[in-house]
N, C-alpha and C positions, 0 to 999 in steps of 0.2 A: 550927478552921476544921474544914469538911466535908468528906469525903474528895473527891480528883478523881474524877468520875464521866465515862464515855465516851456522849458525845450518838450517838444514830443520824442520820447524814445519808444521806439516799438519794442513790446516783449517777447524779440526774439532775439537768437546769438546775435552779439554785436562787438563791437568796440571792448565793451566791459566783460563780456563772455563769449569767446572768441567760437568760431567754428570747430566741430570735432577736428582733432589732430591727432596722430598715430604717434607722436612724437611725446605727447603730454602724459604725464602719468594718468591712469584712470582716477583717481582721487579729483584731479583739477578737472579733467573732462566731465565728471559727474557732479561738479560743484551747482548747487542750487540757483535757478533762474529764477524762483519767486519765493513768496515766502512759504507757500501750501507746499514746496519741496524741503523745506527745512525739516529735519526729525528732532526729535529728543527735548525740543525747548517749549514744551506746551506752557509750561510756567509762565515764560517771559513772551512768546511769540504766538500762541494760542489764539483762535477764533476771538474776537470782544477783548482782548488783553489790552490794557491802555498803549503800551507801546506798540503794538501792531495797528491800532487804532491810528495812532499818530504818523507812521510810517504810510500806510495805505492813502493817508490825506496828503502825504509830501510835507508832513511838519516834523522835521528832524531836528534833533538839537543836539549839542556837543555830549559824548558820554564817554566813559572809559567801561569797556568790555571786560571781565574780571572773569577768567574759567580756566579749564585744564586745557591741554593740548588737543584739537581736533574737535573741538564741541562747536566749531560753527563762528569764531569772532571775525575771521576774516570775510565768510560771506556774508555775513550780517552787512557790514561794512560796504560790500559791494552793492548789498540790495537797497542800503539807504541812498546811496546815489541814484540807482536804477531807479526808486519810487518818487524819488524826490527831483529828478531830471536836471541832477547836478553834475560835474565832472569829477572823477575819481581821480585821487595821486595817493600812492603809497610809499612810504619809507620806512624802511627797517633799524631801529635803533642801534641794531647789532653791528651793521654795517655802512651808517650814516654819523655824520657828525654836524657841528655847526654849520659850516658851508653848505651840508645838502639843507640842511632846516630851512636856510635863507633862501635857497636856490627855490624849493617848493613854496614858502610864503611869496616870493615875488612873484612867480605864475600864478598864484590864487590872486594876488594884487590884481595882476592885468585881467583876469577872467572877471573878477569881481566889478572892475570899471567898466568892461562889457555888459552887466548885468546877468551875469553866470556864476552862480555857486560852486563852491569846492568842497567836497568829503576829503579831508585828509586824513588818510590812515598811516597812523605810527604804531606799528608792529613792536611787541617788547618794550613797550614805552616806560618800562621801569629803568630800564639800562640806560636813559638818559639821565645826565647830571643836572644839578639845579639849572644851572645858566641854559642849557638846552631846554628844559623843560619851560622855564620862563619865557623863552623867545616867541611860544605860542600865544602867550596870555593876551597880548594887545588884538591878536588879530581874531581871536574867540570872542572877544569883547563887542570889537564892531561887527562882528558876523561875516567877516571876510571869509571865514573857514568853518565849515562844522568839523569839529575835532571827534576823531575817534581814535581813541587809545585802547590797545590791546592788550593784556599782560596776564600772565599766570602767577604772579605774586599780589599778596596782598597791598590794595593801592593804600590802605592808611600808613603802611610802612615805608612804600617805595616811593609814593608819589608827592610832591610838593603840595602843601595844603592850598597854595594859592591855585592851583591847576583842578585841583579837587573842588573847589568853591566853585570854579566855572562849569564843570560837568558833572553830569549825572552817571553815578556808577551802579552799572547793569551786571548783576552777577548769573553768568551762563553756568549751566552744569553737565558734569559728565554725562555723555549720552547714555541711556539705557541699554540692555542688550538688545532687547526686543525691538526698539526703534533702529539701532544698528543692521539689523537682520532686516528691515524694510528696506534702508539703503542698499544693502547686497543686493536683493531682490530686484530693485531697480535697475543696478548696475548690469546684473545678469540679462534683463529682458531688453534694455535700452539697446537696438541696436545701431542708432545714430552716434552718441556718445559711450555707451558701455560696451559690454561684452555679448548682446543679443546675437551678432552675426556668425560668432564662432561655434554657436549652439553647446557651448559647456553645462553640464548636467552636474549639480551639486544639489544634495538630498538635504531637508531641512535639519536634521542632524548637524550634518556638517558646518550649515549655514549658522546653527546655533554657536557652535565651539569657536566658530571663526568670532563671531560676535563677541563671546564672552570673552575669549584672548584678548581681543581689542582693546579692554579695560577702560571703556567711556570714550576711546577717540575712534570717530568715523573714518578720518583720513587713514590709519593704521590698518583698519579692518579692509578698508578697499586696497590698499598696497597688500595684504594677506591674500585677496581675491587675484590680484592681478599676478602675483606671483605662482598662485596655484593653475592658473590659467596657463602660464607659460609651463608648467611641470606636467599638468592633466595628459596623461597618455589615452589618446581615442577620444578627446573631449568628455572623459568621465574622471571626476576627481574621486579618487578612491583614500580610504582611512590611511594608508603608509604615506600618501603623498602630502595629505593634509598634517600628519604630525610631523614631516619634513619641515612644511612652511612655518609651522609654531612653534618648532623646537626653542627657540632662541627667545621667546617672548618674555617680556620683564612686566610687573606691577609700575604703576606711577608712583614715584618718590622723589622727592627734589631735597639733597642734601641740603641742609641749612636753611630751607625753606617754609611755606607753610604747610604742607601736607606732613614734613620732618616735626615740626613741634606738634602738630597735631597728634601725630602719632604716639611721640612719647608721652604726651600729657593723657592720652588713652590707656599706653602702658601703666602709667604711675597711679592712675586713679581706677583702673581695673584690680591693681594691688591692694589699694587702698580698699576696694570694696568686697574684697576676698572673694573675686571671681578667677579661678585660675584657668580654667579655659580662655576665658578674655585676655588673660595676662600674657599666657602662651602665644595666642594668637598675633598679639600687637608687637610681641616680641621677634617672632618669627619674621613677621611682615618687615620690620625695620632691617631686620638681616637679610632677609631677601631682597631689600631697597639697595643695599650697598653701605648699610650705616655702619662706622667704624666699631667693632665690636668693643673697643676701650671705653670710648662713649658709653655704651650701655652697661660696661661693668660698672662704672662710676654711677650710674643712674640708679642701679640697683643696690649700690652700697648706701645711697643717699635713702633710697625706700627703706631699708633695713634701720636706718639711725633715725629717720623722721617719723616713718609710719609705724613700725612695730616697736623700736624704743626698747624700754625695759622691760615691755609684755614678753619677749622671749629675745634674750641677749644673744642667743646662740647665732640668730636671724644675721645678724652683724658679721659673726665668725665665717658666716659660710658665704655670707658676697664675696668677704676677703679671699677666701680658699676658691672661689671659684673663678676670680680675677687671677689669682696666680696659678690656676690650674690652665685658664686659656694662655697666659705668656709662653707655659711649657708645652701645649701642646699644638696652640694655633688654630685655625679654622680649617676645614670645618668640626673636627673632634672636640676642641673647648667650647664650640658653644653649647654644647650640650650641658656644660656645666652651668651656663646663663639659666638654659631653658628649666633645670631641676631647682635653680634658685628661685626664679619667678615663680614657679609653682609653690614652694617653701613659702615664700613671703605672703601669697597670696592666702594662704590657708594658716597661716601664723596668726596669735591673738595681736590686735592692733591696740598700739598705745601711742599716743602724739605728746604725753603729758611731759615727758622732759623736753622735749622740743617746745611745746608752749611755754613750760617753766624759763628754760633759758632765755626766750625772747622776752618775757617778762620783766626777769632780773636786767636784761640790756636794756630796755627801757626804763625801767627804776635807776639804773647807775649813770644814765644819761642825764635824767633829770633830777637827782638827787646832790649831784654835786662829789666833792673828795669827802666822805664821812670818814670821821676818825674810828681808827681801830680801838675797840676797849682795852683800857690799859691792862686788866688782867690776862688779854690773849696775847701782849705784845711780846717780842723778844726782848732778853735782857743780857745781852752776852758781857756788860761791862759793870764795874761797880757804880757808874754815875747813873745808869739807865736803871740798876736796879733802886739806887736813891731816889730817884725821880717816881719811883712808882712802878716802871714796866713789869709784868709778870705776878704783881703783888696779887694774891687773892686766888689763883689760879688753882683749876683743883685736876689732878692728873684722874682721868675717867678709869683708868684700868684699877686704882685705889679705891676705888669708889663701889659700895655694894651694888650688884646689880649691872657695874660695869658702865654707868651714864652718870653724870655728875648733872641730873635733874635741872638743878636752879643756878647753870651758869649761864651767862647771855652771853651767845657768840656773833649775833648781828650789830651793827652801831646802834647807839641809843635811838636814833631818829626812826629807826626799823624795827625794833623791838617788838617781837609778836608776829611779825607779816611771815606768811606762808605763800610760797610760791611754788611748789611742787606737789601736785593733787594726784596721787596714782588711781589708775584705774581698777577694778574689778576683773580686768581681762587676763589672763596667763599671769606670768609670776608676780605683776605687778598685783595683784590681788592680795597677796602674801604680804608685799609691801606693805599696801594701803591698811592693811588690818594690823600691822606692826606698828605704822607710824601714828594711826589714831589713836593707839593705845598710849605710846609716848609720848605723842603730844599733849596729851589728856594730864598726864602723870607730869610732865614739864609744866603746863601752866598752873596744876596745883601747888608745885614746888615753888615756883616762882614768885606766884601769889602768897604763900605762906612768908616767903624771904623779905617779901617789901612789907608785909603787916608789921 
């Protein structure tokens, strides 16, 4: 095969970065043409970073780009091809099947035979199944393609280990608001690709509002700006027009995905840390993102059982009541009940003593096998059973002085004396602890006397 050659591609709008086209959206026209134009990825692509040095030297490798929408994954893939003097081919895992994958790989093989590399960009790569992902492996290994997969989902869960082992995962961040403002200003000033020829006037506060509303998504911010330019009266973007443009914005939230589980984890841990402000924030974030309120009802009930427990048994009932209230009121009125429960759970005394005891006993039951019930505790409904000693020696606690038969053993012989439940000193459990310590000491003394 002929040796690989580096083709000279000028750094000017070309096939990869088409000339300004009025029919293309502003976000596409303003796509960065060099690493210097990329905004918000300083950690990954700032001057002197390893990835930037490698790209500028034309030493590109197969990679997975993991990040939220609008952070620059497609742009980076295009720049990889440009800096490496390679052909760029893109397919979408949403729109493509295995035949499309094979066709793209066949094209790459033909170019490879001519000494030309191909950067194969696969958008939403997590949508491909195992067979489709496996199709890339031999071509990555032989260097036929530089594989660049883009995903908004955690690669650890969504991609095959075989594909991950052949690619480096680069995490791209949501773009901060100040960097989005820079991109908006560039679009306003650029007369060739942007809106500079329109003379649109947008003050700094409006740009900042637009950048914040984009929620880390540069493409979204540029779309806001493009719509604003169409609606602006006399070339001036006033506050009323801006509010109209941003009226239906939503926050990033992926039901059942990485952000979903991160946010429910944050809600649970905020409750556990007794931080009502954070608990309320994460609850509202999830409701705002479209989370099923019944899912939140179930999770709040779990928090009451697991993290408050017997320190405040009222929390359990409150969580159930809030769930029932929501079933009667629905959204949005019923959501207030969840807010009140989240606040109550956060400020309530915490104890996982019952949860820990339950898990400990489950392990003991699994490890110790089928231990026999002590004879004196067994039920004796027949003469035969009574004759065998079932129930013999049982002490009815209500008939004993103090109401507790202290010398009566209730655990199997193999577990006699084991303590599983250790109440905390918090809330109602503090009273349980005091009573149990006294009772257990008296029981040890009584049983010791009985055995001597």
